[in-house]
N, C-alpha and C positions, 0 to 999 in steps of 0.2 A: 439234663438238656437234651434235647431231641435230636435224631440224626439230621434234619433240615436246618436245625439252628446251629449245630456243629459245623456242619458244611458251609453255612453264610458266614460264619464266623471265621472259619478258615480262610474265605473268599476275601474278606475285609483284610485280615492279616497279609496273605499273600499279595495284596495290591500295593500295602506299604512295603513288605520287605524285598520287593523285586523279582529276579528269575529264579532263585534258589527254592521259592515255595512250590509243593507238590500237591496237583490237581487230583481229585480223583479220578478212577479210570472211566471210560465210556460207559461199561455195563453198570457201573455203582451208580454214575450220573442217570442212566436210564430208570435203574431200579428206584432210586430215590426220587424221580418224577412221578413212576408210577404209584409210589406210596402217596406222594403229596395228592395225586389226582383222587385216588380212591377215599382218603382222609376229607377232601373237600365236597366230593359227592355225597359223604356222609351227611353233611350238614345240610344238603338240599330237602326242602321242603316239597316232597313229589304231591301231584295233583292227585284227588281221589278219582275212582273209576267215573264217578258221576261228572265231575269237575272236567275230566279228559273229553268225556264224549260229547258234552256241553261246547268246550271249546273247539272240537274238531268239528261239528255241524255249524258252529258259529262261522269258523274257517272256510269251510266249504262252500255255505252259502255266501259269503261274502266275496270269493274267488269267482263263483258262478255269476254274481251280480256284477261283479268288474268286466267279465267275459261278455255278457250280454250287452253291457254299455260300450265298451268298446266295440263289437261286432256291429251295433247299430248306429256308431258314428262312422265307421268304416264302409258300411253300405250306405249311408247317407253322403258322405264325401265322394264315394265312387259314383254314385247316381249325379252328383253335382257336377264332377269333372267332367263326365261323359256328356251332361246336357250342354256344358259351356263348350267342350272341345271336340265334342262327338264324333 
């Protein structure tokens, strides 16, 4: 039985047993959390360098296109408002 499942099991028992159940200390809970985070990060399939470069370029190009689009709309609306209310 792993540390995490032991803690989860004790949490279930403590919920039913009332006030007398003992909870792990704060540093123990932080250590358990960190172990679980590392365990989950080891399961992640990380992108290769080429995928990372491709995704970065696509993201930067998309953001630049959106900035240009919003900039053109802003410029157009500004000119329209000044033309109407001048």
